[in-house]
KOLSEGU-304032 format. One record per residue (C-alpha): residue number from 1; x, y, z. Coordinates in Angstrom, 2 decimals. Layout:
BEGIN
+-----+---------+---------+---------+
| num |       u |       v |       w |
+-----+---------+---------+---------+
| NUM |       X |       Y |       Z |
...
+-----+---------+---------+---------+
//
This chain:
BEGIN
+-----+---------+---------+---------+
| num |       u |       v |       w |
+-----+---------+---------+---------+
|   1 |    0.00 |    0.00 |    0.00 |
|   2 |    1.39 |    3.41 |   -0.92 |
|   3 |    1.91 |    5.90 |    1.87 |
|   4 |    1.67 |    8.89 |   -0.47 |
|   5 |   -1.76 |   10.45 |   -0.05 |
|   6 |   -3.00 |   13.23 |   -2.34 |
|   7 |   -4.55 |   16.34 |   -0.85 |
|   8 |   -7.87 |   15.50 |   -2.47 |
|   9 |   -8.28 |   12.40 |   -0.34 |
|  10 |  -10.36 |   13.27 |    2.67 |
|  11 |  -10.60 |   11.61 |    6.02 |
|  12 |  -13.82 |    9.68 |    6.41 |
|  13 |  -15.64 |    7.72 |    9.09 |
|  14 |  -14.51 |    4.55 |    7.30 |
|  15 |  -10.89 |    5.64 |    7.81 |
|  16 |  -11.46 |    5.98 |   11.52 |
|  17 |  -13.22 |    2.63 |   11.66 |
|  18 |  -10.35 |    1.02 |    9.74 |
|  19 |   -7.85 |    2.61 |   12.13 |
|  20 |   -9.68 |    1.10 |   15.09 |
|  21 |  -10.29 |   -2.26 |   13.45 |
|  22 |   -6.91 |   -2.71 |   11.77 |
|  23 |   -4.37 |   -0.71 |   13.76 |
|  24 |   -1.32 |   -1.85 |   11.79 |
|  25 |    1.66 |    0.51 |   11.52 |
|  26 |    1.06 |    0.85 |    7.79 |
|  27 |   -2.57 |    1.84 |    8.30 |
|  28 |   -1.63 |    4.32 |   11.01 |
|  29 |    0.97 |    5.94 |    8.76 |
|  30 |   -1.60 |    6.33 |    6.00 |
|  31 |   -4.19 |    7.84 |    8.33 |
|  32 |   -1.57 |   10.08 |    9.92 |
|  33 |   -0.52 |   11.44 |    6.52 |
|  34 |   -4.13 |   11.91 |    5.41 |
|  35 |   -5.40 |   13.74 |    8.48 |
|  36 |   -2.24 |   15.80 |    8.82 |
|  37 |   -2.50 |   16.76 |    5.15 |
|  38 |   -6.05 |   17.98 |    5.61 |
|  39 |   -5.15 |   20.04 |    8.67 |
|  40 |   -2.10 |   21.47 |    6.92 |
|  41 |   -3.68 |   22.40 |    3.60 |
|  42 |   -7.44 |   22.76 |    3.96 |
|  43 |   -9.82 |   25.03 |    5.82 |
|  44 |  -11.90 |   22.57 |    7.82 |
|  45 |  -15.41 |   22.95 |    9.13 |
|  46 |  -15.57 |   23.07 |   12.95 |
|  47 |  -16.79 |   19.46 |   13.19 |
|  48 |  -14.09 |   18.23 |   10.77 |
|  49 |  -11.45 |   20.21 |   12.60 |
|  50 |  -12.42 |   18.78 |   15.99 |
|  51 |  -12.31 |   15.24 |   14.60 |
|  52 |   -8.95 |   15.82 |   12.90 |
|  53 |   -7.43 |   17.34 |   16.04 |
|  54 |   -8.67 |   14.43 |   18.13 |
|  55 |   -7.05 |   11.93 |   15.76 |
|  56 |   -3.81 |   13.93 |   15.70 |
|  57 |   -3.82 |   13.99 |   19.49 |
|  58 |   -4.07 |   10.21 |   19.44 |
|  59 |   -1.44 |    9.59 |   16.74 |
|  60 |    1.16 |   12.00 |   18.13 |
|  61 |    1.64 |    9.52 |   20.98 |
|  62 |    1.86 |    6.53 |   18.64 |
|  63 |    4.48 |    3.98 |   19.64 |
|  64 |    5.82 |    3.74 |   16.09 |
|  65 |    8.41 |    6.40 |   15.20 |
|  66 |    7.38 |    6.16 |   11.54 |
|  67 |    3.85 |    7.34 |   12.39 |
|  68 |    5.10 |   10.33 |   14.34 |
|  69 |    7.60 |   11.14 |   11.56 |
|  70 |    4.75 |   11.13 |    9.04 |
|  71 |    2.89 |   13.64 |   11.18 |
|  72 |    5.95 |   15.84 |   11.60 |
|  73 |    6.82 |   15.85 |    7.92 |
|  74 |    3.26 |   16.65 |    6.82 |
|  75 |    2.51 |   19.27 |    9.47 |
|  76 |    5.86 |   21.13 |    9.43 |
|  77 |    4.64 |   23.92 |    7.09 |
|  78 |    1.09 |   24.15 |    8.42 |
|  79 |   -0.31 |   27.38 |    9.84 |
|  80 |   -3.35 |   25.52 |   11.22 |
|  81 |   -1.77 |   22.61 |   13.10 |
|  82 |   -2.74 |   22.36 |   16.79 |
|  83 |   -0.15 |   23.97 |   19.03 |
|  84 |   -0.13 |   21.11 |   21.53 |
|  85 |    0.49 |   18.55 |   18.79 |
|  86 |    3.37 |   20.57 |   17.30 |
|  87 |    4.92 |   21.07 |   20.71 |
|  88 |    4.70 |   17.35 |   21.40 |
|  89 |    6.40 |   16.60 |   18.06 |
|  90 |    9.10 |   19.19 |   18.81 |
|  91 |    9.83 |   17.45 |   22.11 |
|  92 |   10.02 |   14.03 |   20.45 |
|  93 |   13.13 |   12.18 |   19.29 |
|  94 |   15.49 |   14.24 |   17.12 |
|  95 |   14.49 |   12.50 |   13.89 |
|  96 |   10.81 |   13.24 |   14.57 |
|  97 |   11.32 |   16.77 |   15.85 |
|  98 |   13.74 |   18.12 |   13.24 |
|  99 |   11.25 |   18.99 |   10.43 |
| 100 |    8.97 |   20.78 |   12.88 |
| 101 |   11.81 |   22.68 |   14.56 |
| 102 |   13.22 |   23.82 |   11.23 |
| 103 |    9.95 |   25.02 |    9.69 |
| 104 |    6.89 |   25.43 |   11.90 |
| 105 |    5.43 |   28.87 |   12.54 |
| 106 |    2.99 |   27.49 |   15.14 |
| 107 |    5.49 |   27.44 |   17.99 |
| 108 |    6.20 |   30.72 |   19.77 |
| 109 |    9.64 |   32.16 |   20.42 |
| 110 |    9.22 |   31.20 |   24.07 |
| 111 |    8.50 |   27.60 |   23.02 |
| 112 |   11.68 |   27.62 |   20.97 |
| 113 |   13.71 |   29.14 |   23.82 |
| 114 |   12.55 |   26.35 |   26.13 |
| 115 |   13.43 |   23.76 |   23.49 |
| 116 |   16.91 |   25.29 |   23.17 |
| 117 |   17.47 |   25.26 |   26.92 |
| 118 |   16.29 |   21.70 |   27.46 |
| 119 |   16.81 |   20.17 |   24.00 |
| 120 |   19.58 |   18.14 |   22.41 |
| 121 |   22.36 |   19.66 |   20.27 |
| 122 |   20.58 |   18.35 |   17.16 |
| 123 |   17.39 |   20.19 |   18.14 |
| 124 |   19.36 |   23.35 |   18.85 |
| 125 |   20.96 |   23.12 |   15.39 |
| 126 |   17.54 |   22.67 |   13.78 |
| 127 |   16.21 |   25.77 |   15.55 |
| 128 |   19.34 |   27.76 |   14.69 |
| 129 |   18.89 |   26.94 |   10.99 |
| 130 |   15.31 |   28.30 |   10.69 |
| 131 |   14.66 |   30.83 |    7.94 |
| 132 |   13.98 |   33.38 |   10.66 |
| 133 |   15.36 |   33.18 |   14.18 |
| 134 |   14.11 |   35.84 |   16.59 |
| 135 |   16.24 |   37.81 |   18.98 |
| 136 |   15.12 |   35.91 |   22.10 |
| 137 |   15.85 |   32.56 |   20.49 |
| 138 |   19.26 |   33.73 |   19.25 |
| 139 |   20.16 |   34.89 |   22.74 |
| 140 |   19.19 |   31.49 |   24.18 |
| 141 |   21.38 |   29.67 |   21.63 |
| 142 |   24.27 |   32.08 |   22.16 |
| 143 |   24.05 |   31.59 |   25.92 |
| 144 |   23.28 |   27.88 |   26.24 |
| 145 |   23.54 |   26.32 |   22.78 |
| 146 |   25.94 |   23.61 |   21.73 |
| 147 |   28.99 |   24.81 |   19.76 |
| 148 |   27.60 |   23.36 |   16.51 |
| 149 |   24.33 |   25.20 |   17.06 |
| 150 |   26.20 |   28.45 |   17.66 |
| 151 |   28.14 |   28.01 |   14.41 |
| 152 |   24.87 |   27.40 |   12.52 |
| 153 |   23.31 |   30.45 |   14.17 |
| 154 |   26.06 |   32.97 |   13.42 |
| 155 |   26.22 |   31.76 |    9.79 |
| 156 |   22.44 |   32.11 |    9.37 |
| 157 |   21.60 |   35.41 |    7.66 |
| 158 |   17.98 |   34.99 |    8.78 |
| 159 |   18.91 |   35.02 |   12.46 |
| 160 |   18.59 |   38.29 |   14.37 |
| 161 |   21.57 |   38.71 |   16.69 |
| 162 |   21.32 |   41.30 |   19.43 |
| 163 |   24.40 |   42.94 |   20.92 |
| 164 |   23.97 |   40.68 |   23.95 |
| 165 |   23.86 |   37.53 |   21.82 |
| 166 |   26.90 |   38.48 |   19.77 |
| 167 |   28.93 |   39.25 |   22.87 |
| 168 |   27.83 |   35.98 |   24.52 |
| 169 |   29.19 |   34.11 |   21.50 |
| 170 |   32.47 |   36.04 |   21.51 |
| 171 |   32.97 |   35.46 |   25.23 |
| 172 |   32.19 |   31.72 |   24.98 |
| 173 |   34.43 |   31.11 |   21.96 |
| 174 |   37.09 |   33.84 |   22.02 |
| 175 |   39.70 |   31.87 |   20.08 |
| 176 |   37.50 |   29.63 |   17.90 |
| 177 |   37.87 |   30.65 |   14.25 |
| 178 |   34.86 |   28.58 |   13.14 |
| 179 |   32.71 |   30.73 |   15.40 |
| 180 |   34.38 |   34.13 |   15.25 |
| 181 |   34.92 |   34.29 |   11.49 |
| 182 |   31.25 |   33.97 |   10.41 |
| 183 |   30.24 |   36.13 |   13.37 |
| 184 |   32.46 |   39.01 |   12.26 |
| 185 |   31.37 |   38.60 |    8.63 |
| 186 |   27.74 |   39.33 |    9.49 |
| 187 |   26.42 |   42.55 |    7.97 |
| 188 |   23.68 |   43.18 |   10.52 |
| 189 |   25.83 |   43.79 |   13.59 |
| 190 |   26.42 |   47.45 |   14.48 |
| 191 |   30.04 |   48.38 |   13.85 |
| 192 |   30.53 |   49.38 |   17.48 |
| 193 |   29.44 |   45.89 |   18.56 |
| 194 |   31.82 |   44.31 |   16.07 |
| 195 |   34.64 |   46.35 |   17.56 |
| 196 |   33.78 |   45.13 |   21.06 |
| 197 |   33.82 |   41.56 |   19.79 |
| 198 |   37.17 |   42.06 |   18.08 |
| 199 |   38.61 |   43.52 |   21.25 |
| 200 |   37.39 |   40.54 |   23.28 |
| 201 |   38.84 |   38.03 |   20.85 |
| 202 |   42.17 |   39.81 |   20.53 |
| 203 |   42.64 |   40.15 |   24.27 |
| 204 |   42.01 |   36.45 |   24.84 |
| 205 |   44.37 |   35.49 |   22.04 |
| 206 |   47.08 |   37.74 |   23.46 |
| 207 |   46.70 |   36.21 |   26.92 |
| 208 |   46.88 |   32.73 |   25.40 |
| 209 |   50.12 |   33.54 |   23.60 |
| 210 |   51.67 |   34.94 |   26.77 |
| 211 |   50.52 |   31.99 |   28.90 |
| 212 |   52.07 |   29.49 |   26.48 |
| 213 |   55.37 |   31.41 |   26.46 |
| 214 |   55.26 |   31.87 |   22.68 |
| 215 |   55.86 |   35.62 |   23.00 |
| 216 |   56.75 |   37.85 |   25.89 |
| 217 |   54.15 |   40.32 |   27.19 |
| 218 |   55.67 |   43.27 |   25.31 |
| 219 |   55.57 |   41.44 |   21.99 |
| 220 |   52.06 |   40.22 |   22.73 |
| 221 |   50.85 |   43.76 |   23.33 |
| 222 |   52.22 |   44.85 |   19.96 |
| 223 |   50.68 |   41.83 |   18.20 |
| 224 |   47.34 |   42.39 |   19.93 |
| 225 |   47.36 |   46.08 |   19.06 |
| 226 |   48.17 |   45.39 |   15.40 |
| 227 |   45.47 |   42.72 |   15.16 |
| 228 |   42.88 |   45.05 |   16.68 |
| 229 |   43.88 |   47.89 |   14.38 |
| 230 |   43.65 |   45.76 |   11.23 |
| 231 |   40.27 |   44.38 |   12.23 |
| 232 |   39.05 |   47.81 |   13.26 |
| 233 |   39.97 |   49.26 |    9.86 |
| 234 |   37.82 |   46.69 |    8.05 |
| 235 |   34.92 |   47.45 |   10.39 |
| 236 |   35.25 |   51.20 |    9.87 |
| 237 |   35.01 |   50.69 |    6.11 |
| 238 |   31.46 |   49.37 |    6.64 |
| 239 |   30.36 |   52.21 |    8.88 |
| 240 |   28.11 |   55.15 |    8.15 |
| 241 |   29.67 |   58.57 |    8.58 |
| 242 |   27.22 |   59.49 |   11.36 |
| 243 |   28.68 |   56.68 |   13.52 |
| 244 |   32.30 |   57.82 |   13.15 |
| 245 |   32.30 |   60.40 |   15.93 |
| 246 |   30.84 |   57.92 |   18.45 |
| 247 |   33.45 |   55.39 |   17.37 |
| 248 |   36.30 |   57.84 |   17.96 |
| 249 |   35.01 |   58.52 |   21.49 |
| 250 |   34.71 |   54.81 |   22.18 |
| 251 |   38.27 |   54.19 |   21.00 |
| 252 |   39.51 |   57.01 |   23.21 |
| 253 |   37.77 |   55.49 |   26.23 |
| 254 |   39.44 |   52.13 |   25.49 |
| 255 |   42.86 |   53.75 |   24.88 |
| 256 |   42.82 |   52.45 |   21.30 |
| 257 |   42.89 |   55.65 |   19.22 |
| 258 |   46.49 |   55.17 |   18.07 |
| 259 |   48.53 |   56.94 |   15.43 |
| 260 |   48.83 |   53.62 |   13.60 |
| 261 |   45.07 |   53.14 |   13.51 |
| 262 |   44.43 |   56.65 |   12.18 |
| 263 |   47.09 |   56.10 |    9.51 |
| 264 |   45.73 |   52.68 |    8.50 |
| 265 |   42.17 |   54.01 |    8.17 |
| 266 |   43.34 |   56.99 |    6.11 |
| 267 |   45.12 |   54.60 |    3.72 |
| 268 |   41.70 |   53.22 |    2.78 |
| 269 |   40.45 |   56.71 |    1.92 |
| 270 |   38.17 |   56.93 |    4.99 |
| 271 |   38.87 |   60.59 |    5.61 |
| 272 |   35.80 |   61.13 |    7.79 |
| 273 |   37.35 |   58.99 |   10.54 |
| 274 |   40.65 |   60.87 |   10.27 |
| 275 |   38.85 |   64.20 |   10.48 |
| 276 |   36.86 |   63.21 |   13.57 |
| 277 |   40.03 |   61.84 |   15.20 |
| 278 |   41.96 |   65.06 |   14.60 |
| 279 |   38.98 |   67.13 |   15.76 |
| 280 |   38.98 |   65.23 |   19.06 |
| 281 |   42.75 |   65.37 |   19.54 |
| 282 |   42.99 |   69.11 |   18.81 |
| 283 |   39.61 |   70.24 |   20.18 |
| 284 |   39.09 |   72.05 |   16.87 |
| 285 |   35.65 |   71.79 |   15.17 |
| 286 |   35.55 |   69.22 |   12.41 |
| 287 |   34.57 |   71.79 |    9.76 |
| 288 |   37.78 |   73.72 |   10.43 |
| 289 |   39.78 |   70.48 |   10.58 |
| 290 |   38.52 |   69.65 |    7.09 |
| 291 |   39.75 |   73.00 |    5.75 |
| 292 |   43.16 |   72.63 |    7.41 |
| 293 |   43.62 |   69.11 |    6.04 |
| 294 |   42.22 |   69.60 |    2.55 |
| 295 |   42.15 |   73.30 |    1.67 |
| 296 |   44.98 |   75.22 |    3.30 |
| 297 |   47.83 |   73.13 |    1.90 |
| 298 |   50.79 |   71.45 |    3.58 |
| 299 |   51.27 |   74.17 |    6.21 |
| 300 |   47.69 |   73.78 |    7.44 |
| 301 |   48.07 |   70.05 |    7.99 |
| 302 |   51.52 |   70.53 |    9.53 |
| 303 |   50.02 |   72.89 |   12.10 |
| 304 |   47.08 |   70.66 |   12.98 |
| 305 |   49.34 |   67.57 |   13.12 |
| 306 |   51.61 |   69.29 |   15.62 |
| 307 |   48.63 |   70.39 |   17.73 |
| 308 |   47.29 |   66.82 |   17.76 |
| 309 |   50.59 |   65.69 |   19.30 |
| 310 |   51.05 |   62.73 |   16.99 |
| 311 |   54.57 |   61.26 |   16.62 |
| 312 |   56.86 |   63.17 |   14.27 |
| 313 |   58.11 |   59.84 |   12.91 |
| 314 |   54.74 |   59.29 |   11.21 |
| 315 |   54.27 |   62.76 |    9.72 |
| 316 |   55.83 |   61.92 |    6.36 |
| 317 |   53.54 |   58.88 |    6.04 |
| 318 |   50.44 |   60.98 |    6.75 |
| 319 |   51.65 |   63.54 |    4.20 |
| 320 |   52.00 |   60.80 |    1.57 |
| 321 |   48.48 |   59.56 |    2.29 |
| 322 |   46.97 |   63.04 |    1.96 |
| 323 |   48.87 |   63.86 |   -1.24 |
| 324 |   47.74 |   60.57 |   -2.83 |
| 325 |   44.17 |   61.13 |   -1.65 |
| 326 |   44.03 |   64.59 |   -3.19 |
| 327 |   45.43 |   63.23 |   -6.47 |
| 328 |   42.79 |   60.49 |   -6.65 |
| 329 |   39.85 |   62.48 |   -5.27 |
| 330 |   39.53 |   64.86 |   -8.19 |
| 331 |   36.33 |   66.87 |   -8.52 |
| 332 |   33.57 |   64.90 |  -10.21 |
| 333 |   35.44 |   61.58 |   -9.94 |
| 334 |   34.38 |   58.61 |   -7.85 |
| 335 |   37.26 |   57.73 |   -5.53 |
| 336 |   38.86 |   54.42 |   -6.52 |
| 337 |   40.00 |   53.24 |   -3.09 |
| 338 |   41.85 |   50.22 |   -4.47 |
| 339 |   43.93 |   52.45 |   -6.78 |
| 340 |   44.43 |   54.92 |   -3.92 |
| 341 |   45.80 |   52.18 |   -1.68 |
| 342 |   48.19 |   51.01 |   -4.41 |
| 343 |   49.48 |   54.57 |   -4.91 |
| 344 |   49.97 |   55.05 |   -1.17 |
| 345 |   51.95 |   51.80 |   -0.94 |
| 346 |   54.21 |   52.80 |   -3.83 |
| 347 |   54.88 |   56.29 |   -2.42 |
| 348 |   55.51 |   54.98 |    1.11 |
| 349 |   58.04 |   52.50 |   -0.27 |
| 350 |   59.85 |   55.46 |   -1.88 |
| 351 |   59.66 |   57.48 |    1.33 |
| 352 |   60.79 |   54.61 |    3.58 |
| 353 |   63.00 |   52.41 |    1.33 |
| 354 |   64.33 |   50.38 |    4.27 |
| 355 |   60.76 |   49.35 |    5.17 |
| 356 |   59.58 |   48.65 |    1.61 |
| 357 |   57.33 |   45.62 |    1.08 |
| 358 |   54.31 |   44.59 |   -0.99 |
| 359 |   51.75 |   44.80 |    1.86 |
| 360 |   50.59 |   48.16 |    3.18 |
| 361 |   49.57 |   46.88 |    6.61 |
| 362 |   52.95 |   45.19 |    7.01 |
| 363 |   54.73 |   48.38 |    5.98 |
| 364 |   52.81 |   50.33 |    8.64 |
| 365 |   53.70 |   47.62 |   11.19 |
| 366 |   57.36 |   48.07 |   10.28 |
| 367 |   57.08 |   51.84 |   10.52 |
| 368 |   55.64 |   51.55 |   14.03 |
| 369 |   58.25 |   48.99 |   15.06 |
| 370 |   61.08 |   51.18 |   13.76 |
| 371 |   59.83 |   54.19 |   15.70 |
| 372 |   58.88 |   52.67 |   19.04 |
| 373 |   58.83 |   49.38 |   20.90 |
| 374 |   55.00 |   49.49 |   20.91 |
| 375 |   52.08 |   51.34 |   19.38 |
| 376 |   53.03 |   54.95 |   20.01 |
| 377 |   50.54 |   57.44 |   21.39 |
| 378 |   51.01 |   61.07 |   22.15 |
| 379 |   50.08 |   62.47 |   25.54 |
| 380 |   46.99 |   63.90 |   23.85 |
| 381 |   45.69 |   60.48 |   22.82 |
| 382 |   43.69 |   58.97 |   25.62 |
+-----+---------+---------+---------+
//
């Protein structure tokens, strides 16, 4: 007997009688598929609905896994399935529960949170893979989910991750690339949250390196600073201009507004960040900073650079960046940031021949290392 039942086939009294008279597993599977199909795909009259729900309530406790799997598979997409039946299926064995957990819209976010907290890793993964995962559910997985479920969650573009959830993940898996990489690639996290995550990961990695004796604390601080700066640059490139000023203040509070960071960001053509940074360091309004950097010529920038208290060793590099930027940012032209970066690298190699290399970040690392034993800050940089 085929177990595939078309949607036109309707449950009848004879089906119920046959179920009672011949309760074989095959018959129960057929009835389960038929009644579940009607509930899932048809608007039932009140009497039909009551009968169907009663039968579902009976079959959901069937001893045969195959019967319960038939219910789960048929009801997974239904908007009309009884809540108690769907919850029972979701609490069942993993192979029964998975279709429901992945698809159903009948269960509430609170139902799903409870299933995360008390469910198996397989159930957590199924919930984490849903087309849409709400904020409460994401927070539950981030806080209590199995590692595999967390990886599925952070890679799921349909999952809404709150700041709390993202930070939970970063704190639980600070040095796990399979978790942190897809987490930091997400486009929906606010840039300031991404920076907090990066800081958490980098600090843990630095401590790990020191604890294992791979590098001494001084070297670790330099490595940690460089890693944070590189990651921060990529985050800043995704930011809106209106967030830049808040970011500068946050970096100041964390003692991370370094000369190297400002230089690295400027190399990508993100002049708004540089302008806000200089405005903070000099206490000069940004509008005037813009004129001094871009309009007044080399003497204007020389004056504002000195007032900012940035290291003299980096002045020539900043001058190269600004000259290249002004060459590429001609009026009416769209700035080609890739070409700008290539020009900056070539000019910096000419300016610092002993540091020349084919990677701009590495060249900046060498410039910092040649000037100081660590990331240099002026007394004006908090």
